[in-house]
C-alpha positions in Angstrom: 0.0 0.0 0.0 1.5 3.3 -1.0 -0.1 6.6 -0.3 1.4 10.1 0.2 1.5 12.1 3.4 2.5 15.5 4.3 6.0 14.3 4.9 6.3 12.2 1.8 5.4 8.6 0.5 4.1 6.1 3.0 4.5 2.4 2.8 3.2 -0.4 4.9 3.0 -4.1 4.0 0.8 -5.1 7.0 -2.6 -3.5 7.5 -4.6 -4.4 10.7 -8.2 -3.2 10.8 -9.5 -2.5 14.4 -7.4 -1.3 17.3 -9.4 -3.2 19.9 -7.5 -5.7 22.0 -7.1 -8.3 19.2 -5.8 -5.6 16.7 -3.6 -4.0 19.1 -2.2 -7.5 20.4 -1.6 -8.6 16.8 0.3 -5.5 16.0 2.3 -5.7 19.2 3.3 -9.4 18.5 4.2 -8.7 14.9 6.4 -5.8 15.9 8.2 -7.9 18.3 8.7 -10.7 15.7 12.1 -10.9 14.2 10.5 -11.5 10.8 8.5 -8.2 10.8 9.7 -4.5 10.9 7.5 -2.5 13.0 7.6 0.2 10.5 5.7 -2.1 8.2 2.8 -2.4 10.4 -0.3 -0.1 10.2 -3.4 -0.2 12.5 -6.5 1.6 11.4 -9.6 2.1 13.6 -12.9 3.8 12.9 -12.9 5.5 16.1 -10.3 8.0 17.7 -8.7 6.6 20.9 -10.0 5.4 23.0 -12.5 3.8 20.8 -16.0 3.9 22.3 -17.3 0.5 20.7 -14.4 -1.1 22.2 -15.2 -3.6 25.1 -12.2 -2.1 26.9 -13.8 1.2 27.1 -16.4 0.9 29.5 -16.7 1.9 33.1 -15.4 -1.3 34.6 -12.3 -2.2 32.2 -12.8 -5.9 32.8 -10.5 -8.2 30.9 -12.0 -11.5 30.3 -11.1 -14.8 28.7 -14.6 -16.4 28.5 -15.0 -17.1 24.7 -16.8 -20.0 23.1 -13.8 -20.0 20.6 -10.7 -21.6 21.8 -8.5 -19.3 19.7 -9.9 -16.2 21.5 -9.9 -17.7 25.0 -6.3 -18.5 24.7 -5.3 -15.1 23.1 -7.4 -13.4 26.0 -5.4 -15.6 28.6 -2.1 -14.7 27.0 -3.1 -10.9 27.3 -4.4 -11.6 31.0 -0.8 -13.3 31.9 0.9 -10.3 30.4 -1.1 -7.8 32.3 -0.5 -9.9 35.6 3.2 -10.3 35.1 4.9 -7.6 32.9 6.4 -4.8 35.0 5.0 -2.1 32.8 1.5 -3.4 32.9 1.4 -5.1 36.5 0.6 -1.8 38.3 -2.8 -1.4 36.5 -3.9 -5.0 36.6 -6.2 -6.1 39.5 -8.1 -9.5 39.3 -11.6 -8.7 40.2 -13.8 -11.6 38.8 -17.2 -11.0 37.3 -20.6 -12.8 36.9 -22.0 -14.1 33.6 -25.8 -14.6 33.6 -27.0 -17.0 30.7 -30.1 -16.3 28.9 -33.1 -19.1 28.9 -32.6 -21.2 25.9 -29.0 -20.3 25.3 -26.2 -22.8 25.6 -23.5 -20.0 25.4 -22.4 -20.6 29.1 -21.9 -24.3 28.4 -19.9 -23.7 25.3 -17.7 -21.2 27.1 -17.1 -23.5 30.0 -16.2 -26.4 27.7 -13.5 -24.2 26.1 -12.2 -23.1 29.4 -11.9 -26.9 30.6 -10.3 -27.9 27.3 -7.5 -25.4 27.8 -7.2 -26.0 31.4 -8.4 -22.6 32.6 -11.7 -23.3 34.1 -12.0 -21.3 37.4 -15.7 -20.8 37.1 -18.2 -21.7 39.7 -22.1 -21.9 39.3 -23.9 -19.0 40.5 -27.6 -19.8 41.4 -29.9 -17.0 40.5 -32.0 -17.4 43.4 -30.4 -15.4 46.1 -27.9 -13.7 43.9 -28.6 -10.4 45.6 -27.3 -11.7 48.9 -23.9 -12.8 47.5 -20.7 -10.7 47.4 -22.1 -8.5 50.2 -25.2 -7.5 48.3 -23.4 -6.0 45.2 -26.1 -7.4 43.0 -29.0 -6.7 45.1 -32.0 -5.8 43.0 -30.6 -7.6 39.9 -33.4 -8.5 37.6 -33.0 -12.0 36.6 -36.1 -12.6 34.4 -35.1 -14.2 31.2 -32.0 -15.9 32.6 -31.8 -19.4 33.5 -28.4 -19.7 35.6 -24.9 -18.1 35.8 -21.4 -18.5 36.5 
């Protein structure tokens, strides 16, 4: 790809569309690979930084790895391990946990937990909807669980 900028011609042999966690992680790993020159990597996103549609741009900043795809779950755990151990990232990472409620008629929770077991990372526990408001010091008190069958 060759375009012109105010400073002259621009060339990039790798174009990554999307600057979310996957696009940024891909760019990072390619840039640190001995077979790629970081100057050959371009990342484009439809939104300015921080991107509003990104999952990482909400109030709680939860990094999660519960995906029904083994590839995404392993990639997310690679990122979590880096956040938890790299000196540059460690001060900003705090393991908090979270609750996933599974909709009635959905098998998403079962598929996610199967992937987590498959990769040896299943630390989930069943969460009964009945009495959910009393757990964790009442943090979820008043949660409307209509339309959900269970959680983890």
